[in-house]
Structure formats: structure tokens, C-alpha cells
C-alpha positions as CSV (number, residue, x, y, z in Angstrom):
1,X,85.4,108.9,97.0
2,X,87.9,105.8,98.6
3,X,88.9,105.5,94.4
4,X,90.2,108.1,93.8
5,X,92.2,108.6,97.4
6,X,94.4,105.5,97.0
7,X,95.0,106.1,92.8
8,X,96.2,109.7,94.2
9,X,98.4,107.9,97.1
10,X,99.7,105.5,95.0
11,X,101.1,108.3,92.1
12,X,102.7,110.4,95.1
13,X,104.5,107.2,96.0
14,X,105.3,105.4,92.7
15,X,106.7,108.9,90.9
16,X,108.7,110.2,94.2
17,X,107.8,113.8,92.9
18,X,107.2,115.9,96.1
19,X,107.3,115.3,99.2
20,X,104.0,114.2,100.9
21,X,105.2,116.3,104.2
22,X,104.4,119.3,102.2
23,X,101.2,119.4,103.5
24,X,102.0,119.9,107.0
25,X,101.5,123.9,108.4
26,X,104.9,125.5,108.9
27,X,105.4,125.7,113.1
28,X,103.5,123.1,114.2
29,X,103.2,120.4,116.0
30,X,102.1,116.7,113.6
31,X,99.4,115.4,116.3
32,X,99.8,111.2,116.6
33,X,103.4,111.6,115.8
34,X,105.1,107.8,117.2
35,X,108.5,107.2,116.9
36,X,110.0,103.1,117.5
37,X,113.3,101.5,116.6
38,X,111.5,99.1,114.0
39,X,114.2,99.9,110.7
40,X,117.7,97.2,111.2
41,X,120.4,96.0,109.1
42,X,119.3,91.8,108.4
43,X,122.9,90.8,107.6
44,X,125.2,92.5,109.2
45,X,126.9,91.0,112.6
46,X,126.5,93.8,115.0
47,X,123.2,95.3,114.2
48,X,121.7,99.0,115.1
49,X,118.8,99.8,115.1
50,X,117.5,102.9,113.5
51,X,115.2,105.2,114.6
52,X,112.0,105.7,113.3
53,X,108.9,108.1,112.7
54,X,105.9,107.5,111.6
55,X,103.6,111.2,111.8
56,X,99.7,110.9,111.0
57,X,98.8,114.0,108.0
58,X,96.5,114.9,106.5
59,X,95.5,116.9,103.9
60,X,92.4,118.4,102.3
61,X,91.9,114.6,100.4
62,X,92.0,113.3,104.4
63,X,94.4,111.7,106.0
64,X,97.6,110.1,105.3
65,X,100.6,108.5,107.3
66,X,104.8,108.7,106.2
67,X,107.2,106.7,107.9
68,X,110.8,108.4,107.9
69,X,113.6,106.9,109.4
70,X,116.5,109.1,111.3
71,X,119.6,110.5,108.4
72,X,122.1,110.0,110.7
73,X,120.7,106.5,112.5
74,X,121.0,105.0,108.5
75,X,124.9,106.7,108.7
76,X,125.9,105.2,111.2
77,X,124.5,101.9,110.3
78,X,125.6,101.0,106.9
79,X,129.0,102.8,107.7
80,X,130.7,98.8,107.5
81,X,128.8,98.4,103.8
82,X,129.0,99.1,99.9
83,X,126.2,101.9,101.2
84,X,128.3,103.8,103.6
85,X,127.4,107.2,103.7
86,X,128.8,110.2,105.5
87,X,126.9,113.5,106.4
88,X,127.7,116.9,107.4
89,X,126.2,120.4,107.4
90,X,127.2,123.7,105.2
91,X,125.8,126.1,107.0
92,X,126.6,128.7,105.1
93,X,124.1,127.2,102.3
94,X,122.1,126.0,104.8
95,X,122.2,123.0,103.3
96,X,122.7,119.1,104.4
97,X,125.9,117.2,102.9
98,X,125.4,113.1,102.1
99,X,129.1,112.2,100.6
100,X,128.6,108.8,99.0
101,X,131.5,105.9,99.6
102,X,133.0,107.5,103.3
103,X,132.9,105.4,106.3
104,X,130.5,107.8,109.2
105,X,131.9,108.5,112.3
106,X,129.1,108.7,115.6
107,X,128.6,112.1,117.0
108,X,127.3,112.0,120.8
109,X,123.8,113.3,119.5
110,X,123.5,110.0,117.6
111,X,123.2,108.6,121.6
112,X,120.8,110.1,123.4
113,X,117.2,109.4,123.5
114,X,114.7,110.8,121.9
115,X,111.6,111.8,123.0
116,X,108.4,113.0,121.0
117,X,106.0,114.0,123.4
118,X,105.1,117.8,122.2
119,X,108.2,117.2,119.7
120,X,108.5,120.6,116.9
121,X,107.5,118.1,113.4
122,X,107.6,120.8,110.2
123,X,108.8,119.8,106.0
124,X,112.8,119.8,106.5
125,X,114.0,123.4,105.5
126,X,117.1,122.1,104.8
127,X,118.4,121.3,100.8
128,X,120.1,117.9,100.4
129,X,123.1,117.3,98.8
130,X,124.0,113.4,97.2
131,X,127.4,113.8,96.1
132,X,127.2,117.6,94.6
133,X,123.8,116.7,93.8
134,X,120.4,118.3,95.4
135,X,118.4,116.0,95.8
136,X,114.2,115.1,97.8
137,X,114.4,112.5,100.4
138,X,110.8,114.1,101.4
139,X,112.8,114.1,105.2
140,X,111.2,116.0,108.0
141,X,113.2,118.1,110.8
142,X,112.9,116.7,114.1
143,X,113.5,118.9,117.3
144,X,116.3,120.0,114.8
145,X,117.3,117.0,113.8
146,X,116.7,115.7,109.4
147,X,113.9,112.3,109.3
148,X,114.0,110.6,105.8
149,X,112.2,108.9,103.5
150,X,114.3,105.8,103.2
151,X,113.8,104.5,99.8
152,X,114.5,107.9,98.9
153,X,118.0,107.9,100.3
154,X,118.6,104.6,98.7
155,X,117.7,105.7,95.6
156,X,119.6,108.8,96.1
157,X,123.1,106.4,96.7
158,X,122.5,104.7,93.8
159,X,120.0,102.3,94.6
160,X,122.5,99.7,96.7
161,X,120.3,97.7,99.4
162,X,116.6,96.7,99.7
163,X,113.9,97.2,102.1
164,X,111.5,94.5,102.9
165,X,109.2,94.6,106.1
166,X,108.2,91.4,108.2
167,X,105.6,90.8,108.2
168,X,105.1,88.6,111.6
169,X,106.4,91.4,113.2
170,X,106.3,94.7,110.7
171,X,109.8,95.4,111.4
172,X,112.2,97.0,108.4
173,X,114.7,95.0,107.6
174,X,117.6,96.8,104.7
175,X,119.1,93.9,103.5
176,X,122.0,93.4,100.4
177,X,120.9,90.8,99.2
178,X,119.6,89.8,97.0
179,X,115.1,88.8,97.0
180,X,114.2,85.6,95.0
181,X,111.4,86.9,92.3
182,X,111.9,86.5,89.3
183,X,112.6,89.9,86.9
184,X,111.1,90.7,84.3
185,X,112.5,90.4,80.3
186,X,111.2,91.6,77.6
187,X,111.7,88.1,75.9
188,X,109.7,86.2,78.0
189,X,106.8,87.8,78.5
190,X,106.2,88.2,74.8
191,X,106.8,84.4,74.6
192,X,104.3,84.0,77.7
193,X,102.1,86.3,75.7
194,X,101.5,84.2,72.4
195,X,100.4,81.4,74.1
196,X,97.0,82.2,74.7
197,X,94.6,84.2,72.5
198,X,93.9,86.5,75.9
199,X,96.0,87.7,78.4
200,X,95.0,89.8,81.5
201,X,98.3,91.2,82.9
202,X,97.7,92.9,86.0
203,X,100.3,95.6,86.9
204,X,101.2,96.7,90.4
205,X,102.6,97.0,93.6
206,X,102.2,94.8,97.5
207,X,102.4,98.8,98.7
208,X,99.3,100.2,97.0
209,X,96.0,99.3,99.0
210,X,94.2,100.1,95.3
211,X,96.7,97.1,93.8
212,X,95.9,94.4,97.0
213,X,92.4,95.3,97.1
214,X,91.7,93.8,92.9
215,X,94.0,91.3,94.2
216,X,90.3,89.2,94.7
217,X,89.1,88.6,90.6
218,X,92.2,87.1,90.1
219,X,92.7,83.6,91.6
220,X,89.1,83.6,90.8
221,X,89.5,84.2,87.0
222,X,92.3,81.3,87.0
223,X,90.1,78.8,88.0
224,X,87.2,79.6,85.6
225,X,90.2,79.2,83.4
226,X,91.3,75.7,84.3
227,X,87.8,75.0,85.2
228,X,86.9,75.5,81.6
229,X,89.5,75.3,79.4
230,X,89.6,78.9,78.1
231,X,92.1,80.5,76.4
232,X,93.3,82.2,77.8
233,X,96.2,83.4,80.8
234,X,97.4,85.7,83.1
235,X,100.4,87.5,84.4
236,X,101.6,89.8,87.8
237,X,104.3,92.2,87.0
238,X,105.2,92.8,90.7
239,X,106.0,97.0,90.7
240,X,109.2,98.0,93.5
241,X,109.9,93.6,93.5
242,X,113.5,94.6,94.7
243,X,111.9,94.7,97.8
244,X,110.0,91.7,98.5
245,X,109.8,87.9,98.0
246,X,108.3,85.4,96.6
247,X,106.1,85.2,100.4
248,X,105.8,88.1,100.1
249,X,103.4,87.9,97.3
250,X,101.9,85.0,97.7
251,X,100.6,85.6,100.8
252,X,99.0,88.9,99.1
253,X,97.7,86.2,96.3
254,X,96.8,83.7,99.8
255,X,95.2,86.9,101.7
256,X,92.5,87.9,99.1
257,X,92.0,84.3,97.4
258,X,88.4,82.4,98.3
259,X,90.0,80.1,100.2
260,X,91.7,82.6,102.2
261,X,92.5,79.7,104.6
262,X,94.7,77.5,102.2
263,X,98.4,78.0,102.6
264,X,99.6,78.5,98.8
265,X,102.8,77.6,98.1
266,X,103.2,78.4,95.2
267,X,102.4,81.5,92.6
268,X,98.5,80.9,90.7
269,X,100.0,82.2,88.0
270,X,102.6,83.6,85.8
271,X,104.4,86.2,88.6
272,X,107.7,88.4,87.9
273,X,109.1,91.6,89.2
274,X,108.6,94.9,86.9
275,X,112.3,96.7,85.5
276,X,112.4,100.2,84.4
277,X,112.1,98.0,81.1
278,X,108.8,96.5,82.4
279,X,107.3,99.9,83.3
280,X,108.8,101.5,79.0
281,X,106.9,98.3,77.5
282,X,103.4,98.7,78.8
283,X,103.9,102.4,78.6
284,X,103.9,101.8,74.7
285,X,101.6,98.9,74.9
286,X,98.8,100.7,76.9
287,X,99.8,104.2,74.4
288,X,99.9,106.3,77.5
289,X,102.6,107.2,80.5
290,X,101.5,104.9,82.9
291,X,101.3,107.1,86.2
292,X,98.8,105.0,88.8
293,X,98.5,100.8,90.0
294,X,97.2,98.8,89.0
295,X,97.7,99.1,85.2
296,X,95.2,96.7,84.5
297,X,95.4,94.9,80.5
298,X,93.6,92.9,78.8
299,X,96.4,91.6,75.3
300,X,95.4,88.9,72.3
301,X,98.2,86.7,71.3
302,X,99.9,89.2,68.3
303,X,100.7,91.5,71.9
304,X,98.0,94.1,70.9
305,X,96.2,96.0,73.3
306,X,92.5,94.9,73.9
307,X,91.3,96.4,77.1
308,X,92.4,99.1,79.1
309,X,92.2,99.7,82.9
310,X,94.3,102.5,84.6
311,X,94.7,103.2,88.4
312,X,91.8,101.2,89.2
313,X,89.1,103.7,87.2
314,X,87.6,102.6,84.2
315,X,87.3,105.7,81.6
316,X,84.3,107.4,81.1
317,X,82.9,104.8,84.4
318,X,80.4,106.8,86.8
319,X,81.2,106.6,90.5
320,X,78.8,107.6,93.3
321,X,80.3,109.2,95.8
322,X,79.1,107.6,99.1
323,X,79.0,103.9,97.0
324,X,81.5,101.5,98.2
325,X,84.1,100.2,95.7
326,X,83.6,97.1,94.9
327,X,86.6,94.4,92.7
328,X,86.8,93.4,89.4
329,X,85.4,91.1,88.1
330,X,87.7,89.6,85.4
331,X,85.4,87.2,84.4
332,X,83.0,89.3,83.5
333,X,84.7,91.4,81.6
334,X,86.9,88.7,79.9
335,X,83.5,87.8,78.5
336,X,82.6,90.9,77.2
337,X,86.0,91.5,75.7
338,X,85.0,88.1,74.4
339,X,82.0,89.1,73.0
340,X,83.2,92.0,71.2
341,X,86.0,90.0,69.2
342,X,83.3,87.4,68.0
343,X,81.3,90.0,66.3
């Protein structure tokens, strides 16, 4: 059951089609809502904290958490940047109007203190129009104010900034500085695949719990390759890599390695950031549109798919409801593959 929930949550975050707030009942007070100011710019000389609300919701699959930022705080914080935008409200059309490229002027309402005690919190009843196009920002109405998904807003504005969570503090930083991760190119990927008889391609996202869970077997597999002279390799593909730095991904690998106390200073295997081209290309390889993370491929040096695991589920695998999931054993999967190839 946990495995299925993780895959469902991953799909929702990945596709960004439906607002997760749709599960909240109309007119209800959302329980355990918390509030902080841990979102801020890190490239600007003058910093304005952006107020953030964290909502604990629940649906038929159980509890889940969403984070939303105050829309007008975002507009004010970005007013001197290339991502600046203005916010207005169309009373007749009951729509929030966002116009990019216009400097936002702070209003008195922006300066007031906010108390979430007994706040009335619901999915936003208003349409949101960005530069004439209706968009879904996963917005909530909090006592009459709009709080939205920061990643959905960034996408609607044309992805003009990056968002990074600082591990040590939990703060979210909005940045205009590109990170230090190498990006995928089809040419480099194809050349890399040809280097070894078998390649394990692990496509996942740093925010995905099921991706993190299944990182556990990757470094042992790499050590097995190195210690036994195996003609195989690993390629790590990182979805939403723009929001993460090399150090962030290394930390995830380190925490899931056999020796988590040993600090990693470089990737234990070839790791690159996914682009739209990556997503289309590996979907083509899998002969299906990928919707879940992680997606795990075993490929031969001709670029052909040998084995494919989507969304943490092996096709046809039976799972007991009360049984705890375990990470994949890539060494055993590799041994099974080589046995089949030798027949």
C-alpha cells in the first residue's frame, strides 16, 4: 500500500495537472496548518521573506502535506527581478489577473501580521489568468488571500527562477543563478550506453520518497561492478534538477550508501540532470509514456531495453497489503538478466 501511495503522489507532483487541494471539503477548517517565513530570495541585496503555509490534508489514500506561498508576497519579492509580475483582481469575472513584466506595488494588506488560528482555508474559488491564459497554480484561499504553488507559478511565468531547499535550515531559496549540475544530451547518453554491455539507468527526483527509498541499492551495485570487473555501469538521471545542486544529490546518495558517515565528494556514477528531451527519449526507449518515478531501465550497449521497472513496481508483482516494501537488489536483478542473455 505504501508503495502505491508513493507512486500516486509522485505522479501528481510530476504531472502537475490536478490541484492537491481538491480533496479539502468546501468551507472546512484545515487542521494542523502551520505558517512560517522560510521562503526568500538569495540573489537580492534587499530580502523580503515570503510567507508560506503548510497544509496537512487527507484523502482516501491517507494524509499528505502541501506547501503554498502567498501570491502577493512573491510579487513584491520579485519586483526588481526579471521574473517580476503584477497582481490584480477582476471583480466581474472573479479572476486573479497576473501580468508578467510589470513591477508590483505593495499594498497595505501585504504589511499586516497573519494569524492562522482558526483560519478558513479552502481551494481557491477564483480563476487565475497569467498573461491572458488560465492556469492552475494549485491555489488555496486563506482568509480571503491567495496562496499558490511556487513551482506552478514559476512554470506559468516561463521558468525564470530556480527554487532550492537548504538542507541545514529547511529554508527555501529563490535564485536566478543556474546550479552546477551537468545536463542531459542525447549524444552523451548514447555514447555512454555503448561503453558497457549492461547499463542501469535510474531516473528519479530528489523530492520523490520512492526515488530516495530505492537509491539504497545503487552504490552497492556500483561497488559490485568495481570489485568484480563487471561489464556494467549506472547512469543517474535527475528530474527537476534545476532546483538542486551537486551537493544536494550527493547528500541523498550518501544517506543511502552502505557507509552513510563517509562524505561523498563526487558522484559515485555518471549523473546528469533531465530535460524535456530526456523525458521524451526514455519514454521512447520504454515504449510507453513515463508517468512515475523512479523509472528504472536495464539497457544493452546497442541501446535496447533489457528490463524496465516503472514507478517502483515490477509488472505483475504481487504485494501483500501488510508487508513493508524493500528496496530493489540491483545485483540480483543484474544476475537474472545475464542468465537470460546467456540462454
